[in-house]
Each structure stands twice: as C-alpha cells, then as structure tokens.
Backbone atoms as SQL, in Angstrom:
CREATE TABLE atoms (id INTEGER PRIMARY KEY, chain TEXT, resi INTEGER, resn TEXT, atom TEXT, x REAL, y REAL, z REAL);
INSERT INTO atoms VALUES
  (1, 'A', 1, 'MET', 'N', -43.846, 98.492, -315.240),
  (2, 'A', 1, 'MET', 'CA', -42.994, 99.556, -314.742),
  (3, 'A', 1, 'MET', 'C', -42.603, 99.254, -313.306),
  (4, 'A', 2, 'ILE', 'N', -41.371, 99.543, -312.973),
  (5, 'A', 2, 'ILE', 'CA', -40.882, 99.422, -311.603),
  (6, 'A', 2, 'ILE', 'C', -40.308, 100.770, -311.179),
  (7, 'A', 3, 'LEU', 'N', -40.844, 101.298, -310.092),
  (8, 'A', 3, 'LEU', 'CA', -40.290, 102.476, -309.431),
  (9, 'A', 3, 'LEU', 'C', -40.663, 102.347, -307.963),
  (10, 'A', 4, 'THR', 'N', -39.686, 101.989, -307.136),
  (11, 'A', 4, 'THR', 'CA', -39.934, 101.840, -305.708),
  (12, 'A', 4, 'THR', 'C', -38.973, 102.715, -304.915),
  (13, 'A', 5, 'VAL', 'N', -39.430, 103.086, -303.731),
  (14, 'A', 5, 'VAL', 'CA', -38.577, 103.716, -302.740),
  (15, 'A', 5, 'VAL', 'C', -38.566, 102.750, -301.561),
  (16, 'A', 6, 'GLU', 'N', -37.374, 102.376, -301.123),
  (17, 'A', 6, 'GLU', 'CA', -37.239, 101.376, -300.082),
  (18, 'A', 6, 'GLU', 'C', -36.256, 101.864, -299.029),
  (19, 'A', 7, 'HIS', 'N', -36.531, 101.500, -297.788),
  (20, 'A', 7, 'HIS', 'CA', -35.678, 101.882, -296.667),
  (21, 'A', 7, 'HIS', 'C', -35.051, 100.629, -296.088),
  (22, 'A', 8, 'GLU', 'N', -33.741, 100.650, -295.947),
  (23, 'A', 8, 'GLU', 'CA', -33.063, 99.511, -295.340),
  (24, 'A', 8, 'GLU', 'C', -33.504, 99.409, -293.885),
  (25, 'A', 9, 'LYS', 'N', -33.875, 98.232, -293.468),
  (26, 'A', 9, 'LYS', 'CA', -34.343, 98.024, -292.101),
  (27, 'A', 9, 'LYS', 'C', -33.252, 98.410, -291.108),
  (28, 'A', 10, 'GLY', 'N', -33.647, 99.032, -290.024),
  (29, 'A', 10, 'GLY', 'CA', -32.709, 99.546, -289.027),
  (30, 'A', 10, 'GLY', 'C', -32.837, 101.053, -288.951),
  (31, 'A', 11, 'THR', 'N', -32.390, 101.635, -287.882),
  (32, 'A', 11, 'THR', 'CA', -32.626, 103.060, -287.654),
  (33, 'A', 11, 'THR', 'C', -31.855, 103.979, -288.595),
  (34, 'A', 12, 'ASP', 'N', -30.661, 103.602, -288.989),
  (35, 'A', 12, 'ASP', 'CA', -29.844, 104.474, -289.841),
  (36, 'A', 12, 'ASP', 'C', -29.625, 103.882, -291.224),
  (37, 'A', 13, 'GLY', 'N', -30.579, 103.096, -291.703),
  (38, 'A', 13, 'GLY', 'CA', -30.423, 102.419, -292.985),
  (39, 'A', 13, 'GLY', 'C', -30.471, 103.366, -294.164),
  (40, 'A', 14, 'GLU', 'N', -30.016, 102.864, -295.284),
  (41, 'A', 14, 'GLU', 'CA', -30.024, 103.656, -296.510),
  (42, 'A', 14, 'GLU', 'C', -31.401, 103.657, -297.145),
  (43, 'A', 15, 'ILE', 'N', -31.600, 104.608, -298.046),
  (44, 'A', 15, 'ILE', 'CA', -32.787, 104.672, -298.881),
  (45, 'A', 15, 'ILE', 'C', -32.366, 104.208, -300.272),
  (46, 'A', 16, 'ALA', 'N', -33.140, 103.314, -300.856),
  (47, 'A', 16, 'ALA', 'CA', -32.868, 102.830, -302.210),
  (48, 'A', 16, 'ALA', 'C', -34.026, 103.220, -303.111),
  (49, 'A', 17, 'ILE', 'N', -33.726, 103.776, -304.256),
  (50, 'A', 17, 'ILE', 'CA', -34.721, 104.036, -305.294),
  (51, 'A', 17, 'ILE', 'C', -34.420, 103.045, -306.403),
  (52, 'A', 18, 'CYS', 'N', -35.355, 102.145, -306.649),
  (53, 'A', 18, 'CYS', 'CA', -35.171, 101.067, -307.626),
  (54, 'A', 18, 'CYS', 'C', -36.099, 101.306, -308.808),
  (55, 'A', 19, 'PHE', 'N', -35.605, 101.091, -310.016),
  (56, 'A', 19, 'PHE', 'CA', -36.421, 101.361, -311.198),
  (57, 'A', 19, 'PHE', 'C', -35.950, 100.545, -312.382),
  (58, 'A', 20, 'ASP', 'N', -36.886, 100.342, -313.304),
  (59, 'A', 20, 'ASP', 'CA', -36.551, 99.799, -314.610),
  (60, 'A', 20, 'ASP', 'C', -36.551, 100.972, -315.596),
  (61, 'A', 21, 'THR', 'N', -36.466, 100.700, -316.878),
  (62, 'A', 21, 'THR', 'CA', -36.402, 101.776, -317.879),
  (63, 'A', 21, 'THR', 'C', -37.630, 102.676, -317.828),
  (64, 'A', 22, 'GLU', 'N', -38.823, 102.086, -317.707),
  (65, 'A', 22, 'GLU', 'CA', -40.047, 102.891, -317.616),
  (66, 'A', 22, 'GLU', 'C', -40.087, 103.718, -316.339),
  (67, 'A', 23, 'GLY', 'N', -39.675, 103.119, -315.233),
  (68, 'A', 23, 'GLY', 'CA', -39.656, 103.837, -313.962),
  (69, 'A', 23, 'GLY', 'C', -38.685, 105.000, -313.990),
  (70, 'A', 24, 'LEU', 'N', -37.523, 104.794, -314.614),
  (71, 'A', 24, 'LEU', 'CA', -36.548, 105.869, -314.761),
  (72, 'A', 24, 'LEU', 'C', -37.129, 107.002, -315.599),
  (73, 'A', 25, 'SER', 'N', -37.816, 106.667, -316.669),
  (74, 'A', 25, 'SER', 'CA', -38.433, 107.701, -317.517),
  (75, 'A', 25, 'SER', 'C', -39.439, 108.531, -316.729),
  (76, 'A', 26, 'LEU', 'N', -40.256, 107.860, -315.910),
  (77, 'A', 26, 'LEU', 'CA', -41.236, 108.580, -315.100),
  (78, 'A', 26, 'LEU', 'C', -40.533, 109.486, -314.090),
  (79, 'A', 27, 'LEU', 'N', -39.518, 108.975, -313.422),
  (80, 'A', 27, 'LEU', 'CA', -38.790, 109.779, -312.446),
  (81, 'A', 27, 'LEU', 'C', -38.135, 110.989, -313.105),
  (82, 'A', 28, 'LEU', 'N', -37.534, 110.794, -314.256),
  (83, 'A', 28, 'LEU', 'CA', -36.918, 111.912, -314.978),
  (84, 'A', 28, 'LEU', 'C', -37.957, 112.942, -315.405),
  (85, 'A', 29, 'LYS', 'N', -39.126, 112.486, -315.808),
  (86, 'A', 29, 'LYS', 'CA', -40.220, 113.394, -316.180),
  (87, 'A', 29, 'LYS', 'C', -40.633, 114.255, -314.989),
  (88, 'A', 30, 'LYS', 'N', -40.765, 113.628, -313.823),
  (89, 'A', 30, 'LYS', 'CA', -41.153, 114.369, -312.614),
  (90, 'A', 30, 'LYS', 'C', -40.068, 115.371, -312.227),
  (91, 'A', 31, 'LEU', 'N', -38.809, 114.950, -312.282),
  (92, 'A', 31, 'LEU', 'CA', -37.712, 115.853, -311.949),
  (93, 'A', 31, 'LEU', 'C', -37.585, 116.984, -312.966),
  (94, 'A', 32, 'SER', 'N', -37.833, 116.684, -314.224),
  (95, 'A', 32, 'SER', 'CA', -37.788, 117.715, -315.260),
  (96, 'A', 32, 'SER', 'C', -38.849, 118.771, -315.017),
  (97, 'A', 33, 'TYR', 'N', -40.031, 118.338, -314.593),
  (98, 'A', 33, 'TYR', 'CA', -41.089, 119.294, -314.247),
  (99, 'A', 33, 'TYR', 'C', -40.604, 120.235, -313.145),
  (100, 'A', 34, 'LEU', 'N', -39.969, 119.669, -312.127),
  (101, 'A', 34, 'LEU', 'CA', -39.498, 120.485, -311.008),
  (102, 'A', 34, 'LEU', 'C', -38.341, 121.393, -311.408),
  (103, 'A', 35, 'ALA', 'N', -37.600, 121.037, -312.442),
  (104, 'A', 35, 'ALA', 'CA', -36.510, 121.891, -312.916),
  (105, 'A', 35, 'ALA', 'C', -37.044, 123.221, -313.431),
  (106, 'A', 36, 'ASP', 'N', -38.283, 123.206, -313.923),
  (107, 'A', 36, 'ASP', 'CA', -38.891, 124.411, -314.494),
  (108, 'A', 36, 'ASP', 'C', -39.924, 125.061, -313.589),
  (109, 'A', 37, 'ASN', 'N', -40.222, 124.455, -312.448),
  (110, 'A', 37, 'ASN', 'CA', -41.269, 124.960, -311.566),
  (111, 'A', 37, 'ASN', 'C', -40.818, 124.879, -310.112),
  (112, 'A', 38, 'GLU', 'N', -40.953, 125.978, -309.397),
  (113, 'A', 38, 'GLU', 'CA', -40.678, 125.936, -307.955),
  (114, 'A', 38, 'GLU', 'C', -41.904, 125.355, -307.290),
  (115, 'A', 39, 'ASP', 'N', -41.854, 124.077, -307.039),
  (116, 'A', 39, 'ASP', 'CA', -43.039, 123.365, -306.586),
  (117, 'A', 39, 'ASP', 'C', -42.598, 122.081, -305.901),
  (118, 'A', 40, 'HIS', 'N', -43.546, 121.221, -305.645),
  (119, 'A', 40, 'HIS', 'CA', -43.262, 119.898, -305.104),
  (120, 'A', 40, 'HIS', 'C', -44.225, 118.890, -305.725),
  (121, 'A', 41, 'LEU', 'N', -43.850, 117.636, -305.673),
  (122, 'A', 41, 'LEU', 'CA', -44.685, 116.554, -306.196),
  (123, 'A', 41, 'LEU', 'C', -44.702, 115.416, -305.194),
  (124, 'A', 42, 'HIS', 'N', -45.812, 114.703, -305.155),
  (125, 'A', 42, 'HIS', 'CA', -45.932, 113.504, -304.331),
  (126, 'A', 42, 'HIS', 'C', -46.004, 112.293, -305.253),
  (127, 'A', 43, 'LEU', 'N', -45.182, 111.314, -304.998),
  (128, 'A', 43, 'LEU', 'CA', -45.261, 110.030, -305.682),
  (129, 'A', 43, 'LEU', 'C', -45.691, 109.015, -304.638),
  (130, 'A', 44, 'MET', 'N', -46.728, 108.232, -304.932),
  (131, 'A', 44, 'MET', 'CA', -47.256, 107.294, -303.952),
  (132, 'A', 44, 'MET', 'C', -47.609, 105.963, -304.591),
  (133, 'A', 45, 'THR', 'N', -47.666, 104.944, -303.746),
  (134, 'A', 45, 'THR', 'CA', -48.116, 103.628, -304.176),
  (135, 'A', 45, 'THR', 'C', -49.637, 103.632, -304.294),
  (136, 'A', 46, 'GLU', 'N', -50.166, 102.609, -304.925),
  (137, 'A', 46, 'GLU', 'CA', -51.614, 102.475, -305.059),
  (138, 'A', 46, 'GLU', 'C', -52.288, 102.389, -303.689),
  (139, 'A', 47, 'THR', 'N', -51.663, 101.709, -302.740),
  (140, 'A', 47, 'THR', 'CA', -52.197, 101.598, -301.388),
  (141, 'A', 47, 'THR', 'C', -52.427, 102.963, -300.762),
  (142, 'A', 48, 'TRP', 'N', -51.597, 103.912, -301.105),
  (143, 'A', 48, 'TRP', 'CA', -51.705, 105.257, -300.548),
  (144, 'A', 48, 'TRP', 'C', -52.422, 106.213, -301.495),
  (145, 'A', 49, 'GLY', 'N', -53.085, 105.687, -302.508),
  (146, 'A', 49, 'GLY', 'CA', -53.895, 106.510, -303.399),
  (147, 'A', 49, 'GLY', 'C', -53.182, 107.040, -304.627),
  (148, 'A', 50, 'GLY', 'N', -52.001, 106.558, -304.905),
  (149, 'A', 50, 'GLY', 'CA', -51.266, 107.030, -306.066),
  (150, 'A', 50, 'GLY', 'C', -51.111, 105.940, -307.107),
  (151, 'A', 51, 'ASP', 'N', -50.342, 106.265, -308.129),
  (152, 'A', 51, 'ASP', 'CA', -50.051, 105.265, -309.153),
  (153, 'A', 51, 'ASP', 'C', -48.642, 105.417, -309.718),
  (154, 'A', 52, 'ASP', 'N', -47.801, 106.168, -309.003),
  (155, 'A', 52, 'ASP', 'CA', -46.438, 106.403, -309.479),
  (156, 'A', 52, 'ASP', 'C', -45.456, 105.351, -308.978),
  (157, 'A', 53, 'LEU', 'N', -45.610, 104.919, -307.736),
  (158, 'A', 53, 'LEU', 'CA', -44.678, 103.969, -307.138),
  (159, 'A', 53, 'LEU', 'C', -45.279, 102.572, -307.131),
  (160, 'A', 54, 'THR', 'N', -44.472, 101.591, -307.456),
  (161, 'A', 54, 'THR', 'CA', -44.919, 100.201, -307.406),
  (162, 'A', 54, 'THR', 'C', -44.685, 99.647, -306.000),
  (163, 'A', 55, 'GLU', 'N', -45.324, 98.518, -305.714),
  (164, 'A', 55, 'GLU', 'CA', -45.339, 98.016, -304.344),
  (165, 'A', 55, 'GLU', 'C', -44.520, 96.750, -304.099),
  (166, 'A', 56, 'ALA', 'N', -43.830, 96.248, -305.083),
  (167, 'A', 56, 'ALA', 'CA', -43.013, 95.045, -304.903),
  (168, 'A', 56, 'ALA', 'C', -41.588, 95.447, -304.534),
  (169, 'A', 57, 'VAL', 'N', -41.160, 95.074, -303.342),
  (170, 'A', 57, 'VAL', 'CA', -39.814, 95.406, -302.872),
  (171, 'A', 57, 'VAL', 'C', -38.781, 94.748, -303.792),
  (172, 'A', 58, 'GLN', 'N', -37.793, 95.509, -304.209),
  (173, 'A', 58, 'GLN', 'CA', -36.765, 95.022, -305.119),
  (174, 'A', 58, 'GLN', 'C', -35.457, 94.694, -304.407),
  (175, 'A', 59, 'GLY', 'N', -35.232, 95.284, -303.226),
  (176, 'A', 59, 'GLY', 'CA', -33.945, 95.165, -302.551),
  (177, 'A', 59, 'GLY', 'C', -33.768, 93.930, -301.688),
  (178, 'A', 60, 'GLY', 'N', -34.798, 93.125, -301.556),
  (179, 'A', 60, 'GLY', 'CA', -34.679, 91.915, -300.756),
  (180, 'A', 60, 'GLY', 'C', -35.213, 92.099, -299.345),
  (181, 'A', 61, 'ASP', 'N', -34.969, 91.098, -298.528),
  (182, 'A', 61, 'ASP', 'CA', -35.534, 91.044, -297.183),
  (183, 'A', 61, 'ASP', 'C', -35.031, 92.136, -296.243),
  (184, 'A', 62, 'ASN', 'N', -33.917, 92.762, -296.567),
  (185, 'A', 62, 'ASN', 'CA', -33.373, 93.801, -295.692),
  (186, 'A', 62, 'ASN', 'C', -34.016, 95.159, -295.903),
  (187, 'A', 63, 'TYR', 'N', -34.994, 95.238, -296.805),
  (188, 'A', 63, 'TYR', 'CA', -35.612, 96.518, -297.126),
  (189, 'A', 63, 'TYR', 'C', -37.115, 96.457, -296.896),
  (190, 'A', 64, 'ARG', 'N', -37.669, 97.616, -296.549),
  (191, 'A', 64, 'ARG', 'CA', -39.115, 97.740, -296.431),
  (192, 'A', 64, 'ARG', 'C', -39.561, 98.850, -297.373),
  (193, 'A', 65, 'LEU', 'N', -40.771, 98.719, -297.867),
  (194, 'A', 65, 'LEU', 'CA', -41.320, 99.653, -298.835),
  (195, 'A', 65, 'LEU', 'C', -41.655, 100.988, -298.191),
  (196, 'A', 66, 'VAL', 'N', -41.379, 102.065, -298.903),
  (197, 'A', 66, 'VAL', 'CA', -41.811, 103.403, -298.524),
  (198, 'A', 66, 'VAL', 'C', -42.955, 103.746, -299.476),
  (199, 'A', 67, 'HIS', 'N', -44.116, 104.092, -298.940),
  (200, 'A', 67, 'HIS', 'CA', -45.308, 104.285, -299.757),
  (201, 'A', 67, 'HIS', 'C', -45.449, 105.686, -300.341),
  (202, 'A', 68, 'SER', 'N', -44.672, 106.635, -299.857),
  (203, 'A', 68, 'SER', 'CA', -44.830, 108.010, -300.323),
  (204, 'A', 68, 'SER', 'C', -43.462, 108.677, -300.417),
  (205, 'A', 69, 'LEU', 'N', -43.244, 109.365, -301.524),
  (206, 'A', 69, 'LEU', 'CA', -42.029, 110.137, -301.732),
  (207, 'A', 69, 'LEU', 'C', -42.446, 111.538, -302.138),
  (208, 'A', 70, 'ARG', 'N', -41.946, 112.531, -301.414),
  (209, 'A', 70, 'ARG', 'CA', -42.233, 113.920, -301.769),
  (210, 'A', 70, 'ARG', 'C', -40.958, 114.523, -302.347),
  (211, 'A', 71, 'LEU', 'N', -41.058, 115.017, -303.564),
  (212, 'A', 71, 'LEU', 'CA', -39.945, 115.697, -304.233),
  (213, 'A', 71, 'LEU', 'C', -40.189, 117.194, -304.106),
  (214, 'A', 72, 'VAL', 'N', -39.242, 117.921, -303.546),
  (215, 'A', 72, 'VAL', 'CA', -39.432, 119.338, -303.254),
  (216, 'A', 72, 'VAL', 'C', -38.304, 120.149, -303.869),
  (217, 'A', 73, 'ARG', 'N', -38.665, 121.106, -304.691),
  (218, 'A', 73, 'ARG', 'CA', -37.659, 122.047, -305.187),
  (219, 'A', 73, 'ARG', 'C', -37.622, 123.237, -304.236),
  (220, 'A', 74, 'VAL', 'N', -36.440, 123.524, -303.717),
  (221, 'A', 74, 'VAL', 'CA', -36.290, 124.637, -302.781),
  (222, 'A', 74, 'VAL', 'C', -35.411, 125.714, -303.363);
C-alpha cells in the first residue's frame, strides 16, 4: 500500500497526497467515516506511531515526507 503526504521543499510549496489503489481505498474509508461523524482522525507514519501513512517519498527529490495528517470535519 502507498499513501503518503509530502510537502514540496520551500516555504510556499504544494502538498502532495500520493497513493496507489489500496492507499486510495484507505483514504476514502477514513473520509467516509468523517462524512457520518463530526470528528477528526490522525493518519501517521510508523515512525510517528501510526500505520496509515507510508514512508517512501513518491514525488522525488523536491519533496519531503510529512509524518502526520489530521483530517478534521468542521
């Protein structure tokens, strides 16, 4: 499974969410949960104590890994 959050290096860089089919399924599952619940979820890499985000950068040398993503329904 691949599901990464990556930040383009530089102060105003873009955020990239990279995924394969399994990663997309997991992300959709998490978002679907939030569609029915006013809540938030944390997705983290193994380094940060989670198992939702993978740690291999997909965007190349111009990107750095983000270890934690908080999804918040407001």
